[in-house]
N, C-alpha and C positions, 0 to 999 in steps of 0.2 A: 737665917740658916738655910742652905740649899739642900734639896732632897738627894740629888746625885751630882756627880761631876758633869759639868756642861761641856758640850762640844764647842769648838771655836767658831764654827760657821753653821749656817742653816739655810734651808730652802725658803724662798719667799716669792710671792707674786708682787710685781711692781707695775705701776702705770708710768711709763717713762716721761710722758708729757701731759700736762694739765689740759692741753688743747685736743688730745686724742683719747679715744676709748680703748686703745690698744693696751693689752696686758701681757707681760712677759714673765717667765720663770727665771729667777736669778739665785745666786748664792751670795750671802752677805754675812757679816759677823752677827753672832747672837746679841740681842740688845741687853743693855745694862740698866737696871733701875736707876733713875736720876731724880725722881720726884718723891717726896716723903710718903705719898700714897701708892706708889707703884708696887704692883704684885707681878712677879715673873711667873708666867704660866706656860706649860708645855701644851700646845694646842693639839687636840685630837680631831676636832671637826669644826667647820665654820660654815657660814651661809652668806651668799651674796644678796644684794638688795637691788631691785630694779632701778635703773637710772643712776646708780652711785658713781659710775665712771664719768658722768657729766657734772657731778656736784661742784667740782672745782671751778668750772666755767659758769654753771647756772647759779651758784650761791657763793660768789667770791667773798662776801662779807662774813660767811659762816666758816668756810674752809680756809685756814691760814695759808699764806703764801709759802711758808716753810714746812708745811705738812709733808711727811714722807708718805707718798701715795701708795700705800698698801691697802688693797680693797678688803671687803668683807668684815663688817664691824661686829658681827655675832660670833661668839666664841664658846666652846665647851672644851675644858681641859683640866689638867692637873697642876696644882700649885707647886712651884719649885721653891720659891722664897717669897716671904711676905713680911711687912712690918710687924714687930712684936705684939703690938696692941690692936692689930687689925681684926682679930677674930678668925683669921684664916692661917693655916699652917701647911708645911710641905706634905704632899700626898692628898690634900683635899680635892675632891672633884667639884669644879665650879663652872658657872656659866654666866654670861653677861652680854650686854651691848656696850662696846667700847665707843666712847664719844666720837662723833664724826670729825671732830677737830684734830684727832690724833690718828696715827697709823693703825690700820685694822688688823685682822687676825688670820689672814691668808698667809701664814708663815708658821714655822715649827715652834717658835717661841714668841709670845706677845706680852705687852705690858698694860693690862687693864689696871684700873685704880680701885681702891678699897670700896669706895661708895658705889661703884658700878656692879660689884660682884654679889652673887648669892650662891649658896651651896646647891648642888644639883639634887633635886628631889629623889627619894628612893624609888627605884624601878624605872627611871628614865635613862635611856641609852645615851651614849655620846652624840649620836646622830639626832635623836629627838631633842636633846638639850640644845644643840646648836641651832635647831629649827625654831626655838621658842622665843628668845629675848626680844628681838625687834618687833615681831608680830604681836606677841602677847602684851608687851609694854605699850605699844601704840594703841592697841584696842582698849586696854585698861584706862589709859589716860584720856582717850577720846570719849569714852563712856562716862567715867567717874570723876575725872579732873576737869576736863574742858566741857564735857557734856552734862546732862541733867539727871542721869541715873545715880542712885545712891548705892555705893559699894556695900553698905551694911546689909542690903537685901540678900547678898550672897550668903551671909552668916545666919539668915533667917529672922532678922529684926523685923517685927511686924509692921511698924510704921514705915520703914524703908520699902518693904515689899508692897505695901499698899500704895505708896507714892509711885514706885516703878511700874506697877500694874496699869496705871493711868496713862503712861507715856508710850505712844506709838513710835517705834524705831524703824528706820529704813537704812540699809547699808548696801552700797554698790560693791562690785567685786567680791561678792559674798563667799565665793569658793576659794579665794586666794589666801595667802599667808595671813594677812591682817584681817581680812573680811571674815574668815572662818572663826577667828578668835572673838571678833565683835559679836557674831551670832551666838557663840557659846556663852560668853560672859553676860550679854544682855538677857538671854533666856534664863541663865542661872540666877540672875539678880531679881527676877520676878517680873520682867517685862512680858506682858501678855500678847503683844502684837509685835513680831519681829519680821519685817518685810525684807526679803533677800533678793537682790538683783543679780542674776547669774544666768548662764546658759542652761537650756533644758536638760542637757546631758549631765549637769552637775547638781540638778535640783534635789534628787533623792538624798545625796550625801549631805547637802546643806540642811534639808529638813531634819535629818538625824541629829544635827548639831543644835537644833532648837528653833529653826525658822518656822513661822506659822503661815507664811505666804511667799510665793515665788513670782517674780516678774522676769520673764524670759526676754532679755534685752534684744535678742536677735529677731524676735517677732513683734515686740511692742516696746515703744520708747517709754521712758518714765512719764513724759508729758501725756502720752496717749493713755497710759494706765490710770494716771490720776484723773484725767478728764472723764473717764468712764463713770466715776462716782466721787467727785472731789470732796464732798462733805465727809464721806466715810474713809477716804484713802489718804488724805493729807496727814502728815506725820509731825510729831512734836520735836523729834530729834532725828536729823538726817546726817549720816556720816558717809562721805565719799572718799574712796581710795583710788579712783581712776583718773579724774580730771577731765579737761576738754569738754566735749559735747555732753558727756555723762554728768559732769558737775553742773553744767548749764541747765540740764534737765532737772537736776535736784531742786532748783529754785521753784519748780512747779509742785514739788512734793512736800515742801516744808510749809506748815501753816503759819499764818500771821503770828508774830511774837514767838515763833519757834526758834530752834537752834540748828544751824547748818555748819558742819565742821568738815574740813578737807585736809588730808595729809599730802595732797598733791599740788594744789594751786590755791591762792587766795580766792574765795568764792566771789567776791565783788568784781573780780577781773572778768568773769564770764556771766555776770547777772544780765538776763535778757533785757533789752531796751524797752522802756515803757512799763516795766513791772514795778508797781508802786508798793509792793508788799514790804512791810517793815518787820525785821526779825529782832528777837532779844539778843541774838549773837550770831555773827557769821565770821568764821575764823579759820585761818590756816595755821597749823602748828607743827613743830618738829619735836619728836619724842625726846624726853629726858631719860638718860640711861641710869635709872635709879635701881640700885640693888634692893632697896626696901620694897618697892613695888613688885619686883621679881620674886622676892621671898614670899609675899602674899600669894602670888600666882603659884609658886611652888607648893604651897600647902594644898591648894585645890588639885594640883596634879597628883600629889601623894594620896589624896582622898579618892582619886579616880573620877573626879567630876569634870575635868577638862583634859584635853590632849592636843598636842600640835598635829597639824595636817602636813604630811610630807609628800611632795610630788615625785622627787627622784634623788638618788644619791650617786655622787661621782667621785672617782679617785682624784688625787691631787694632779696627776698628769693629764687628766681630762678636763682641766679647768675651762678651756675654751668651749667645750661642749656644754658645760654647766652654764656658762654665761649666755650661750646661744639659746639654750632652753629657757632661761630666765627672760631674755628679751623677746622671745616669741610671743609672749602673752598668753600661752596656752597652759601654763602650769596650774595644777590643782594643789595648792599649798606651797610649802617651801622647798627650795632646791638646796641640797647640802653637799659640801665637799669634804671628803675625809682626808686627813693628813697623816694619821698614824695607823699602825696595824691593829691597835686595840679598838678602833672605832668601827 
């Protein structure tokens, strides 16, 4: 059952060619649910992801050849229609990460699926909700699914917090959208040592999120920092969100039989030549858009224990400026694009 009468057409951003990062604003028909799990949502705000305009070329095995190239997989909006047994109904405020295999949310109406959705926590604005899914889900899964921290520590479970307290965590890009969530969640779960790699101008904000030590990458490389006192500074769990030379440097920071996780590049691709260190795990992973994880994160938001970090907010007509800001690499947190007057 739909909430209101739908228009026939809507605004959307489109990437005309898989080979180009150009994005245009177009008018197209409003999409129609065609999958049993499809939920039609009126989008109020969305958020782009660094590098997403190159995904079709960089990850051809992940991005289907027939994908409609609508960017921005993060979504915050109002349910228009949903399957009867979905747990969602017209008027519900929802947020999610739409799978990268399908069209994104930079359009007035989008089609997330039931398993991707969660209801927006009380007190979270449309803009804040749009800034949350990708970053928070990636951090959650990097720490608690792929990594070695125990999520039960967040709920105060004694054994889990004792386990987490023994794990030294290092995260690169700590002031960014994903990094800021990793710092918050690691600290909240009971990790006693959270090393944040970021610029000095962002250090105080990252400390407020829970970092216990800052490495200013502009003055000191990770290799140099570790080399100052390797026995004390090597970490059990290293999470990289930057890639390239930064990820290569992370190999110096992770102790033998530790865990190195990247959301940018497979770590073994940049392992320094001659380094004989064996790890328990070195992994590149792509986030799963699980509404169940997002619901857990939503409880923490409602309790006031975590919050998204927002760099800037742009109108839909200023989408080019939003992408320029994103690709500049200077953002402190998420960049959000508003689509509706309510956002």
